[in-house]
LUMLO-112756 format. One line per field, with one value per residue (C-alpha): residue in three letters; x, y, z. Coordinates in nm, 2 decimals. Layout:
! residues N
tido: (ALA	...)
x: (X	...)
y: (Y	...)
z: (Z	...)
! end
This chain:
! residues 666
tido: (MET	VAL	ARG	ARG	LEU	ILE	PRO	GLY	ARG	ALA	VAL	HIS	TRP	LEU	ALA	GLN	SER	VAL	ARG	ARG	LYS	LEU	LEU	ALA	MET	ALA	LEU	LEU	PRO	LEU	VAL	VAL	VAL	LEU	PRO	LEU	LEU	VAL	ALA	VAL	LEU	VAL	LEU	TRP	ALA	GLU	ARG	ALA	TYR	ASP	GLY	LEU	LEU	ILE	SER	LYS	VAL	ARG	SER	ASP	LEU	ALA	VAL	ALA	HIS	GLY	TYR	PHE	ASP	GLN	VAL	VAL	ALA	GLU	VAL	GLY	GLY	GLY	THR	GLU	SER	VAL	ALA	GLN	SER	HIS	ALA	LEU	HIS	ARG	LEU	MET	ALA	ARG	GLY	GLU	THR	ALA	GLY	VAL	SER	GLU	LEU	LEU	ALA	ARG	GLN	ARG	GLN	GLU	LEU	GLY	LEU	ASP	PHE	LEU	THR	LEU	ALA	ALA	PRO	GLY	ASP	PRO	GLY	TRP	ALA	GLY	GLN	SER	ALA	GLY	GLY	ARG	ALA	ALA	ARG	LEU	ALA	VAL	ILE	ASP	GLY	VAL	HIS	VAL	ALA	ARG	VAL	ALA	PRO	HIS	LEU	ALA	GLU	ARG	ILE	ARG	VAL	PRO	LEU	VAL	SER	THR	ARG	ASN	ALA	ALA	PRO	THR	ALA	ARG	THR	VAL	GLU	ASP	ARG	ALA	LEU	VAL	VAL	LEU	ALA	THR	SER	PRO	VAL	ARG	ASP	GLU	ALA	GLY	GLN	THR	VAL	ALA	LEU	LEU	ARG	GLY	GLY	LEU	LEU	LEU	ASN	GLN	ASN	LEU	PRO	PHE	ILE	ASP	HIS	ILE	ASN	HIS	ILE	VAL	TYR	PRO	GLU	GLY	THR	LEU	PRO	PHE	GLY	SER	GLN	GLY	THR	ALA	THR	LEU	PHE	LEU	ASP	ASP	VAL	ARG	VAL	THR	THR	ASN	VAL	ARG	LEU	PHE	GLN	ASP	GLN	ARG	ALA	ILE	GLY	THR	ARG	VAL	SER	GLN	ALA	VAL	ARG	ASP	ALA	VAL	LEU	GLU	ARG	GLY	GLY	SER	TRP	PHE	ASP	ARG	ALA	PHE	VAL	VAL	ASN	ASP	TRP	TYR	VAL	SER	ALA	TYR	GLU	PRO	LEU	VAL	ASP	GLY	HIS	GLY	GLU	ARG	VAL	GLY	MET	LEU	TYR	VAL	GLY	PHE	LEU	GLU	GLN	PRO	PHE	ARG	LEU	VAL	LYS	TRP	GLY	VAL	LEU	GLY	GLY	ILE	GLY	LEU	LEU	PHE	LEU	VAL	THR	MET	ALA	GLY	ALA	ALA	PHE	LEU	SER	LEU	ARG	LEU	ALA	ARG	SER	ILE	PHE	GLU	PRO	VAL	GLU	ARG	MET	ASN	ARG	THR	ILE	GLU	ARG	VAL	GLU	GLY	GLY	ASP	SER	ALA	ALA	ARG	VAL	GLY	PRO	LEU	ALA	SER	ARG	ASP	GLU	VAL	GLY	SER	LEU	ALA	GLN	HIS	LEU	ASP	HIS	LEU	LEU	ASP	VAL	VAL	ALA	GLN	ASN	THR	HIS	SER	LEU	GLN	ARG	TRP	ALA	ALA	GLU	LEU	ASP	HIS	LYS	VAL	ALA	GLU	ARG	THR	ARG	GLU	LEU	ALA	ALA	SER	ASN	ALA	SER	LEU	VAL	GLN	ALA	GLN	GLN	GLN	LEU	LEU	LYS	SER	GLU	LYS	LEU	ALA	THR	ILE	GLY	GLN	LEU	THR	ALA	GLY	VAL	ALA	HIS	GLU	ILE	ASN	ASN	PRO	ILE	ALA	VAL	ILE	GLN	GLY	ASN	LEU	ASP	LEU	LEU	ARG	GLU	THR	LEU	GLY	GLU	HIS	ALA	ARG	PRO	VAL	LEU	PRO	GLU	LEU	ASP	LEU	LEU	ASP	GLN	GLN	VAL	GLN	ARG	MET	ARG	LEU	ILE	VAL	THR	GLN	LEU	LEU	GLN	TYR	ALA	ARG	PRO	THR	ASP	TYR	ALA	GLY	TYR	VAL	GLU	ALA	LEU	ASP	ALA	GLY	LYS	VAL	PHE	ASP	GLU	CYS	LEU	MET	LEU	ALA	ARG	HIS	ARG	LEU	GLU	GLN	SER	GLN	VAL	VAL	VAL	GLU	ARG	ASN	TYR	HIS	ALA	ARG	ALA	ALA	VAL	GLY	PHE	ASN	ARG	GLN	GLU	LEU	GLN	GLN	VAL	LEU	LEU	ASN	LEU	LEU	ILE	ASN	ALA	MET	GLN	ALA	MET	PRO	GLU	GLY	GLY	ARG	LEU	VAL	LEU	ARG	THR	ARG	ASP	GLU	ALA	GLN	ALA	VAL	VAL	LEU	GLU	VAL	GLN	ASP	ASN	GLY	PRO	GLY	LEU	PRO	ALA	GLY	ASP	PRO	ARG	GLU	LEU	PHE	GLN	ALA	PHE	VAL	THR	THR	ARG	PRO	GLU	GLY	HIS	GLY	LEU	GLY	LEU	TRP	ILE	SER	GLN	GLY	LEU	VAL	GLU	ARG	TYR	GLY	GLY	ARG	ILE	GLU	ALA	GLY	PRO	ALA	PRO	GLY	GLY	GLY	ALA	LEU	PHE	ARG	VAL	ARG	LEU	LEU	ARG	GLU	ALA	ASP	VAL	ALA	ALA	GLN	ALA	ALA	GLY	PRO	ASN	ALA	ILE	LEU)
x: (2.38	2.19	1.93	1.88	1.81	1.56	1.23	1.19	0.92	1.13	1.43	1.21	1.07	1.44	1.53	1.31	1.46	1.81	1.64	1.50	1.83	2.02	1.72	1.72	2.10	2.07	1.75	1.76	1.97	1.76	1.42	1.53	1.78	1.65	1.28	1.42	1.60	1.31	1.09	1.33	1.36	0.99	0.93	1.20	1.10	0.73	0.83	1.05	0.78	0.52	0.75	0.81	0.43	0.39	0.67	0.51	0.16	0.33	0.49	0.16	-0.02	0.25	0.19	-0.19	-0.16	0.07	-0.18	-0.48	-0.28	-0.21	-0.58	-0.67	-0.40	-0.54	-0.89	-0.76	-0.54	-0.81	-1.06	-0.82	-0.74	-1.09	-1.15	-0.88	-0.96	-1.02	-1.33	-1.51	-1.43	-1.55	-1.87	-1.95	-1.87	-2.12	-2.38	-2.42	-2.55	-2.61	-2.26	-2.11	-2.32	-2.20	-1.84	-1.84	-2.01	-1.75	-1.46	-1.61	-1.59	-1.25	-1.11	-1.30	-1.49	-1.83	-1.94	-1.81	-2.04	-2.03	-2.14	-2.18	-1.88	-2.04	-2.12	-1.91	-1.90	-2.03	-1.74	-1.78	-1.46	-1.45	-1.28	-0.92	-0.68	-0.67	-0.83	-0.85	-0.95	-1.14	-1.48	-1.79	-2.11	-2.48	-2.60	-2.91	-2.68	-2.47	-2.78	-2.93	-2.62	-2.55	-2.87	-2.70	-2.50	-2.80	-2.81	-2.42	-2.46	-2.71	-2.51	-2.73	-2.53	-2.46	-2.43	-2.07	-1.89	-1.68	-1.80	-1.90	-2.26	-2.47	-2.85	-2.79	-2.92	-2.78	-2.51	-2.66	-2.35	-2.11	-1.73	-1.60	-1.27	-1.37	-1.17	-1.29	-1.12	-1.22	-1.30	-1.18	-1.25	-0.99	-0.97	-0.89	-1.23	-1.38	-1.70	-1.78	-1.65	-1.59	-1.62	-1.51	-1.53	-1.50	-1.76	-1.58	-1.92	-1.93	-1.67	-1.56	-1.33	-1.13	-1.08	-1.00	-0.74	-0.58	-0.59	-0.43	-0.15	-0.07	-0.13	-0.06	-0.15	0.11	0.28	0.12	0.25	0.08	-0.27	-0.32	-0.55	-0.49	-0.77	-0.83	-1.11	-1.21	-1.41	-1.65	-1.63	-1.61	-1.84	-1.69	-1.83	-1.61	-1.41	-1.32	-1.34	-1.61	-1.89	-1.96	-1.90	-1.92	-2.11	-1.88	-1.87	-2.01	-2.20	-1.99	-1.82	-1.47	-1.39	-1.41	-1.05	-0.94	-1.20	-1.05	-0.69	-0.73	-1.03	-1.05	-0.67	-0.56	-0.29	-0.22	-0.28	-0.03	-0.14	-0.35	-0.74	-1.06	-1.21	-1.58	-1.54	-1.16	-0.83	-0.61	-0.26	-0.40	-0.29	-0.52	-0.46	-0.70	-0.83	-0.87	-1.08	-1.00	-1.05	-0.80	-1.07	-1.06	-1.36	-1.25	-0.98	-0.77	-0.71	-0.50	-0.43	-0.39	-0.54	-0.34	-0.43	-0.20	0.10	-0.01	-0.03	0.32	0.46	0.34	0.44	0.80	0.80	0.65	0.93	1.19	1.03	1.01	1.38	1.45	1.22	1.41	1.74	1.60	1.47	1.80	1.99	1.73	1.76	2.14	2.10	1.85	2.07	2.37	2.16	1.95	2.25	2.25	1.89	1.72	1.83	1.73	1.39	1.31	1.39	1.17	0.87	0.91	0.88	0.57	0.40	0.48	0.34	0.02	-0.04	0.15	0.36	0.49	0.67	1.05	1.33	1.43	1.76	1.96	2.23	2.42	2.68	2.79	2.69	2.34	2.28	2.39	2.17	1.87	1.94	1.94	1.60	1.46	1.58	1.44	1.10	1.10	1.14	0.85	0.64	0.68	0.58	0.27	0.17	0.16	-0.09	-0.30	-0.32	-0.48	-0.73	-0.82	-0.90	-1.12	-1.30	-1.34	-1.51	-1.76	-1.84	-1.90	-2.12	-2.32	-2.36	-2.49	-2.76	-2.87	-2.90	-3.11	-3.34	-3.38	-3.47	-3.74	-3.90	-3.91	-4.07	-4.34	-4.43	-4.46	-4.66	-4.89	-4.93	-5.00	-5.26	-5.44	-5.43	-5.57	-5.84	-5.95	-5.92	-6.15	-6.40	-6.42	-6.44	-6.73	-6.91	-6.87	-6.99	-7.30	-7.37	-7.30	-7.58	-7.87	-7.72	-7.74	-8.10	-8.20	-8.04	-8.19	-8.54	-8.48	-8.39	-8.69	-8.93	-8.81	-8.86	-9.20	-9.34	-9.19	-9.35	-9.55	-9.23	-9.17	-9.34	-9.11	-8.80	-8.62	-8.70	-8.56	-8.24	-8.20	-8.22	-7.96	-7.73	-7.76	-7.69	-7.36	-7.28	-7.32	-7.10	-6.83	-6.84	-6.79	-6.50	-6.35	-6.38	-6.20	-5.94	-5.89	-5.83	-5.60	-5.46	-5.19	-5.47	-5.59	-5.28	-5.31	-5.07	-4.77	-4.74	-4.51	-4.69	-4.64	-4.68	-4.82	-5.08	-5.19	-5.23	-5.45	-5.66	-5.72	-5.82	-6.08	-6.22	-6.24	-6.35	-6.70	-6.56	-6.28	-6.56	-6.76	-6.47	-6.34	-6.00	-5.73	-5.51	-5.13	-4.95	-4.57	-4.48	-4.10	-4.04	-3.95	-3.90	-4.19	-4.28	-4.36	-4.71	-5.07	-5.27	-5.59	-5.38	-5.18	-5.50	-5.64	-5.34	-5.33	-5.71	-5.68	-5.42	-5.62	-5.94	-5.76	-5.60	-5.94	-6.11	-5.82	-5.93	-6.33	-6.34	-6.12	-5.76	-5.45	-5.36	-5.00	-4.93	-4.55	-4.34	-3.97	-3.69	-3.44	-3.14	-3.34	-3.70	-3.97	-4.12	-4.50	-4.60	-4.95	-4.93	-5.22	-5.23	-5.48	-5.43	-5.13	-5.07	-5.14	-4.85	-4.66	-4.47	-4.61	-4.55	-4.84	-5.07	-4.99	-5.10	-5.45	-5.75	-5.55	-5.75	-5.80	-6.15	-6.44	-6.62	-6.29	-6.21	-5.82	-5.77	-5.70	-5.34	-5.26	-5.39	-5.21	-4.88	-4.92	-4.98	-4.67	-4.44	-4.55	-4.38	-4.06	-4.17	-4.29	-4.50	-4.37	-4.58	-4.46	-4.53	-4.53	-4.33	-4.56	-4.82	-5.04	-4.93	-4.70	-4.73	-4.45	-4.48	-4.14	-4.17	-3.91	-3.86	-3.98	-3.65	-3.59	-3.95	-3.92	-3.65	-3.87	-4.23	-4.39	-4.55	-4.61	-4.96	-4.83	-4.86	-4.57)
y: (-10.30	-10.37	-10.57	-10.28	-10.03	-10.27	-10.35	-10.72	-10.79	-10.67	-10.88	-11.19	-11.11	-11.08	-11.39	-11.60	-11.55	-11.50	-11.32	-11.06	-11.00	-10.93	-10.70	-10.50	-10.45	-10.34	-10.13	-9.96	-9.66	-9.62	-9.63	-9.39	-9.14	-9.07	-9.01	-8.76	-8.58	-8.57	-8.43	-8.15	-8.06	-8.05	-7.82	-7.58	-7.60	-7.51	-7.22	-7.07	-7.11	-6.95	-6.66	-6.61	-6.59	-6.34	-6.13	-6.14	-6.02	-5.75	-5.59	-5.64	-5.43	-5.17	-5.14	-5.12	-4.84	-4.63	-4.65	-4.56	-4.26	-4.16	-4.16	-3.96	-3.70	-3.69	-3.62	-3.33	-3.20	-3.22	-3.05	-2.77	-2.70	-2.67	-2.44	-2.21	-2.24	-1.91	-2.04	-2.12	-1.77	-1.60	-1.78	-1.73	-1.36	-1.34	-1.53	-1.80	-2.07	-2.31	-2.25	-2.34	-2.66	-2.76	-2.68	-2.88	-3.18	-3.17	-3.14	-3.43	-3.66	-3.56	-3.61	-3.95	-3.81	-3.93	-3.59	-3.23	-2.97	-2.60	-2.52	-2.21	-2.07	-2.13	-2.50	-2.70	-3.00	-3.34	-3.46	-3.17	-2.99	-2.64	-2.54	-2.42	-2.52	-2.84	-3.11	-3.46	-3.73	-4.05	-3.99	-4.19	-3.98	-4.06	-4.21	-3.98	-3.67	-3.83	-3.94	-3.59	-3.43	-3.71	-3.90	-4.13	-4.28	-4.38	-4.75	-4.80	-4.68	-4.94	-5.27	-5.56	-5.76	-6.13	-6.39	-6.47	-6.76	-6.65	-6.28	-6.10	-6.10	-5.80	-5.71	-5.49	-5.61	-5.33	-5.09	-4.75	-4.53	-4.41	-4.44	-4.16	-4.00	-3.64	-3.32	-2.97	-2.66	-2.29	-2.08	-1.72	-1.39	-1.14	-0.99	-1.34	-1.39	-1.74	-1.71	-2.09	-2.43	-2.68	-3.05	-3.34	-3.69	-4.05	-4.31	-4.64	-4.83	-5.09	-4.91	-5.21	-5.05	-4.89	-5.21	-5.41	-5.14	-5.19	-5.57	-5.53	-5.31	-5.54	-5.86	-5.82	-6.12	-6.40	-6.28	-6.54	-6.89	-7.24	-7.09	-6.88	-6.57	-6.23	-6.03	-5.67	-5.53	-5.20	-5.24	-4.98	-5.09	-5.48	-5.49	-5.54	-5.24	-5.31	-5.63	-5.87	-6.16	-6.40	-6.55	-6.80	-6.79	-6.43	-6.32	-6.07	-6.10	-5.74	-5.73	-6.02	-5.93	-6.00	-6.26	-6.15	-6.23	-5.98	-5.72	-5.73	-5.70	-5.42	-5.21	-5.26	-5.25	-5.04	-5.30	-5.46	-5.83	-6.05	-6.42	-6.67	-6.59	-6.74	-6.51	-6.56	-6.93	-7.02	-6.96	-6.67	-6.53	-6.20	-5.85	-5.61	-5.24	-4.99	-4.68	-4.36	-4.06	-3.69	-3.71	-4.00	-4.26	-4.60	-4.64	-4.93	-5.16	-5.21	-5.57	-5.77	-6.13	-6.44	-6.79	-7.02	-7.36	-7.35	-7.27	-7.51	-7.80	-7.69	-7.68	-8.03	-8.15	-8.03	-8.16	-8.49	-8.52	-8.47	-8.73	-8.95	-8.91	-9.02	-9.31	-9.42	-9.38	-9.59	-9.84	-9.88	-9.92	-10.17	-10.37	-10.39	-10.48	-10.76	-10.90	-10.93	-11.09	-11.34	-11.58	-11.64	-11.68	-11.79	-12.16	-12.20	-12.04	-12.24	-12.57	-12.46	-12.37	-12.69	-12.90	-12.71	-12.75	-13.13	-13.15	-12.96	-13.22	-13.07	-13.37	-13.19	-12.91	-12.89	-12.66	-12.63	-12.52	-12.26	-12.02	-12.11	-12.39	-12.42	-12.68	-12.53	-12.56	-12.93	-13.01	-12.86	-13.08	-13.40	-13.30	-13.28	-13.63	-13.78	-13.61	-13.75	-14.11	-14.06	-13.90	-14.19	-14.46	-14.24	-14.16	-14.55	-14.60	-14.30	-14.42	-14.74	-14.58	-14.32	-14.60	-14.77	-14.44	-14.37	-14.70	-14.66	-14.30	-14.40	-14.68	-14.45	-14.19	-14.47	-14.57	-14.21	-14.14	-14.45	-14.36	-14.00	-14.12	-14.36	-14.10	-13.86	-14.13	-14.21	-13.85	-13.80	-14.12	-14.01	-13.66	-13.82	-14.06	-13.77	-13.56	-13.84	-13.92	-13.55	-13.53	-13.83	-13.71	-13.36	-13.47	-13.69	-13.42	-13.17	-13.40	-13.48	-13.11	-12.97	-13.18	-13.04	-12.70	-12.73	-12.86	-12.56	-12.31	-12.45	-12.45	-12.08	-11.99	-12.17	-11.99	-11.65	-11.74	-11.90	-11.62	-11.34	-11.01	-11.20	-11.29	-10.92	-10.93	-11.23	-11.10	-11.02	-11.37	-11.52	-11.30	-11.42	-11.78	-11.71	-11.55	-11.86	-12.08	-11.88	-11.91	-12.29	-12.30	-12.10	-12.32	-12.62	-12.44	-12.35	-12.72	-12.83	-12.58	-12.70	-13.05	-12.97	-12.63	-12.66	-12.69	-12.34	-12.15	-11.78	-11.53	-11.43	-11.06	-10.83	-10.75	-10.51	-10.73	-10.44	-10.34	-10.71	-10.70	-10.39	-10.56	-10.84	-10.61	-10.46	-10.80	-10.90	-10.55	-10.66	-10.96	-10.73	-10.48	-10.75	-10.92	-10.59	-10.66	-10.37	-10.39	-10.28	-10.24	-10.24	-10.24	-10.21	-10.43	-10.24	-10.53	-10.69	-11.06	-11.29	-11.42	-11.45	-11.18	-11.40	-11.68	-11.46	-11.30	-11.65	-11.75	-11.41	-11.41	-11.77	-11.65	-11.34	-11.53	-11.79	-11.51	-11.34	-11.67	-11.71	-11.37	-11.40	-11.14	-10.89	-10.83	-10.70	-10.82	-10.72	-10.74	-10.69	-10.70	-10.68	-10.76	-11.03	-11.13	-11.34	-11.31	-11.09	-11.19	-11.14	-11.20	-11.23	-11.22	-11.24	-11.23	-11.52	-11.83	-11.93	-12.26	-12.61	-12.82	-13.03	-12.97	-12.66	-12.83	-13.06	-12.77	-12.77	-13.13	-13.20	-13.26	-13.13	-12.85	-12.72	-12.62	-12.86	-12.67	-12.66	-12.89	-12.88	-12.79	-12.41	-12.42	-12.72	-12.56	-12.23	-12.41	-12.58	-12.25	-12.09	-12.38	-12.39	-12.02	-12.14	-12.01	-12.16	-12.09	-12.12	-12.11	-12.04	-11.87	-11.48	-11.28	-11.20	-11.47	-11.56	-11.72	-11.59	-11.71	-11.61	-11.63	-11.63	-11.55	-11.51	-11.17	-11.10	-11.15	-11.50	-11.64	-11.74	-12.00	-12.15	-12.12	-12.47	-12.68	-12.68	-12.52	-12.19	-11.92	-11.66)
z: (16.41	16.09	16.26	16.50	16.21	16.04	16.20	16.32	16.07	15.77	15.90	15.91	15.55	15.43	15.61	15.40	15.06	14.91	14.62	14.87	15.03	14.71	14.57	14.91	14.88	14.51	14.50	14.86	14.74	14.42	14.62	14.90	14.74	14.40	14.53	14.77	14.51	14.28	14.55	14.63	14.26	14.22	14.52	14.40	14.03	14.14	14.36	14.09	13.82	14.04	14.10	13.73	13.66	13.94	13.81	13.47	13.58	13.80	13.50	13.30	13.57	13.55	13.18	13.23	13.50	13.28	12.99	13.23	13.38	13.01	12.92	13.23	13.13	12.77	12.89	13.11	12.83	12.56	12.79	12.88	12.52	12.42	12.71	12.58	12.23	12.04	11.86	12.19	12.33	12.01	12.00	12.38	12.34	12.06	12.27	11.99	12.21	11.90	11.77	12.11	12.13	11.77	11.86	12.17	11.99	11.73	11.97	12.18	11.88	11.79	12.14	12.19	12.49	12.60	12.72	12.70	12.86	13.00	13.35	13.55	13.73	14.08	13.99	14.23	13.98	14.02	14.24	14.48	14.37	14.26	13.93	13.95	13.68	13.50	13.71	13.56	13.80	13.85	13.99	14.09	13.99	14.04	13.71	13.70	13.66	13.40	13.20	13.24	13.08	12.82	12.75	12.50	12.80	13.01	12.86	12.95	13.31	13.45	13.52	13.66	13.91	13.85	14.13	14.16	14.33	14.63	14.63	14.94	15.03	14.91	14.89	14.58	14.24	14.03	14.01	13.88	13.95	13.69	13.70	13.49	13.41	13.47	13.37	13.48	13.31	13.36	13.07	13.12	12.94	12.84	13.19	13.34	13.49	13.50	13.30	13.28	13.36	13.10	13.18	12.97	13.07	12.96	13.09	13.19	13.26	12.97	12.78	12.57	12.32	12.62	12.81	12.48	12.40	12.74	12.70	12.35	12.49	12.78	12.59	12.22	12.01	12.05	12.36	12.58	12.52	12.55	12.44	12.76	12.73	12.89	13.04	13.18	13.39	13.56	13.88	14.04	14.39	14.36	14.05	13.70	13.50	13.19	13.12	12.85	13.09	12.94	13.13	12.86	12.48	12.38	12.69	12.88	13.27	13.32	13.65	13.81	14.14	14.26	14.53	14.89	14.96	14.67	14.79	15.14	15.04	14.78	14.86	15.24	15.32	15.01	14.90	14.57	14.49	14.30	14.32	14.15	14.19	14.08	13.82	13.73	13.62	13.61	13.80	13.66	13.75	13.86	13.95	14.12	14.24	14.38	14.19	14.39	14.32	14.35	14.72	14.76	14.84	14.69	14.45	14.23	14.10	13.79	13.71	13.45	13.44	13.23	13.22	13.47	13.32	13.02	13.23	13.50	13.25	13.11	13.46	13.54	13.20	13.27	13.63	13.49	13.23	13.51	13.71	13.41	13.36	13.71	13.68	13.36	13.55	13.84	13.60	13.42	13.75	13.88	13.56	13.58	13.95	13.87	13.58	13.81	14.09	13.86	13.80	14.17	14.27	13.94	13.96	14.31	14.27	13.94	14.12	14.40	14.19	13.99	14.31	14.41	14.08	14.08	14.44	14.31	14.03	13.74	13.64	13.33	13.53	13.46	13.55	13.20	13.05	13.25	13.16	13.47	13.43	13.79	14.06	14.10	13.73	13.73	14.02	13.83	13.53	13.76	13.90	13.55	13.46	13.78	13.72	13.36	13.49	13.72	13.45	13.20	13.47	13.55	13.19	13.13	13.40	13.31	12.94	13.04	13.28	13.01	12.76	13.00	13.09	12.71	12.64	12.93	12.83	12.46	12.56	12.79	12.51	12.28	12.54	12.60	12.22	12.18	12.47	12.34	11.99	12.13	12.35	12.05	11.83	12.09	12.12	11.75	11.72	12.01	11.83	11.50	11.63	11.81	11.49	11.28	11.52	11.53	11.16	11.10	11.36	11.23	10.86	10.94	11.14	10.88	10.61	10.79	10.89	10.54	10.39	10.60	10.57	10.18	10.20	10.43	10.20	9.89	10.05	10.15	9.81	9.67	9.92	9.79	9.43	9.49	9.72	9.52	9.64	9.91	10.09	10.18	10.53	10.64	10.47	10.81	10.93	10.60	10.62	11.00	10.86	10.59	10.86	11.08	10.79	10.71	11.08	11.08	10.77	10.94	11.25	11.01	10.84	11.18	11.30	10.99	11.04	11.40	11.27	10.97	11.03	10.76	10.50	10.58	10.58	10.48	10.33	10.53	10.60	10.78	11.11	11.39	11.70	11.90	11.64	11.63	12.00	11.97	11.72	11.94	12.23	12.02	11.93	12.28	12.41	12.52	12.73	12.88	12.98	13.14	13.33	13.46	13.36	13.33	13.05	13.06	12.73	12.71	12.33	12.28	11.97	11.66	11.42	11.22	11.23	10.93	11.00	10.87	11.04	11.10	11.24	11.47	11.58	11.65	11.85	12.05	12.10	12.24	12.50	12.58	12.66	12.86	13.08	13.12	13.22	13.48	13.63	13.66	13.93	13.74	13.76	13.56	13.21	13.09	12.72	12.62	12.30	12.26	12.02	12.05	11.83	11.56	11.70	11.84	12.18	12.26	12.63	12.79	13.17	13.42	13.80	13.83	14.04	13.80	13.63	13.76	13.91	13.67	13.33	13.15	12.82	12.87	12.83	12.47	12.41	12.26	12.49	12.80	12.97	13.33	13.29	13.29	13.00	12.79	12.50	12.52	12.17	12.19	12.30	12.09	11.78	11.86	11.93	11.58	11.41	11.56	11.49	11.13	11.11	11.30	11.64	11.97	12.28	12.63	12.95	13.31	13.63	13.63	13.87	14.16	14.09	13.80	13.45	13.17	12.82	12.59	12.21	12.02	11.66	11.38	11.23	10.88	10.72	10.87	10.83	10.46	10.55	10.83	10.68	10.74	10.48	10.11	10.15	10.29	10.03	10.06)
! end
């Protein structure tokens, strides 16, 4: 019977392990029954909690409605009392128009009305009703008429519409009608004849003190728990004409519109709304009821509500606590079930895992001590003893093999170290021989050239002294000779610098790599214009490098000229700088034919060149200058074709420890 209730695949899964069978028997009630109880409790609690919130907002709306009716009654009562006052009758009987105006203005202030005016007895009134007894009502009046009677209300009447999510579509952009509480009371003479109509009213458009007072009455401070906020609103049609709902920060949501769902339920069908609703920019537990004018037509809505999110968070917190309690209960029951089942399946599982690990190559795997002292526990201990004997024999064989491997590896490392030292010594010897040869050659050439230069310079000075004023006609030619002599001396100095760069080291400065690049571009400007090369600069380095300015210019100019020579028909030259952990990287990239095949490091050896007219010393000298300051130059292919030279220099703070040679002046 049990096999029929459980699917075939589940039966097969259970049949593979004693552990699974025991766990299924112990945990099945916990996994099925308790979650069902939690689900039922959550559904009931959610419905009950939502019902409490709706009951709360329903009572809040009743309070707001009562206060609104009270205000309407006070407007009517105040207007009637002024219409029946002896002072008004006396001033009208005397024909004192100014006194009547002053009295009405004073009474308007005392009663808190927005307007209090007299009209002729035949005037039917703004709402189309004739005077007859006290008539205080809600009315929608053309804003032009209200502004004509009370010009100080003109700014409050006009309400620009604000685009609102979920509102009904409309072509209007502004609400220019006035929602007023209007009271009309007749003024009668001694004979009981109506001589005038007294109209008093309260403009509800943008009447912030009025709506804030309603909100304070409905939601006094501290009545809403969990940080919720209460709100109240008066609507003209579906437009908020006065509200304390915030659009953002201190900006009230006046001019926003109610959602279409609420509009249809309240304004179209005349019902009330008690449910959650999206108000401007958040969800509120809301209550809406229609407002009717003197003709019984629905002209607006009264709304109260409070922010739903704090209550929702508390609700989910309570439900989460209940769920957590059930989970803790389930965990405790599961723990006890596992503790009881462990003594049965643990020894068997550990032996099975141990055998699998040994088969996988882990010879140190053991079952270990067990709390069980029955036949299964004894069997596990015998298995461990058997594995120990096998491991000892295996270890002896492995020790001899490891010793042999260690001796072979040690001898191999010795041979590799000797070979590396020999290669390094050969490279250093070759470099020293080249440097010595160049030094001897340049020193001899410099000596032989300096002597004729000194003779030429001495004779030029003698000519000037001997000819005196007679030398004036040929002074430009003599100056030109002086310039050429100085140029020859500069060439000799540069030749000596190529041969012995460490003897001509300059002062180390903190340099901006990007600025040095720009200086080199200025020096090579004429050549750039001739070669029609487009320069792209990407300077991102922020750290300074420690280097001599002239020497760094020499290195970068050499790389720039090499790049331009690689693009005789024009091309794109990219200059980059960026920061690394301990260095600043400068890159020169061209889109020429690229580097020749072979090891790029050979380019930095003396007398190695790829051009027939080259001498092969530029990159070699540049590498020597950069290495003297603890850096290096690398060459490689550029992405997309061409060559990329990367100069890696130490930052200014690190160059002092790396500065090369005793001749460097720091």
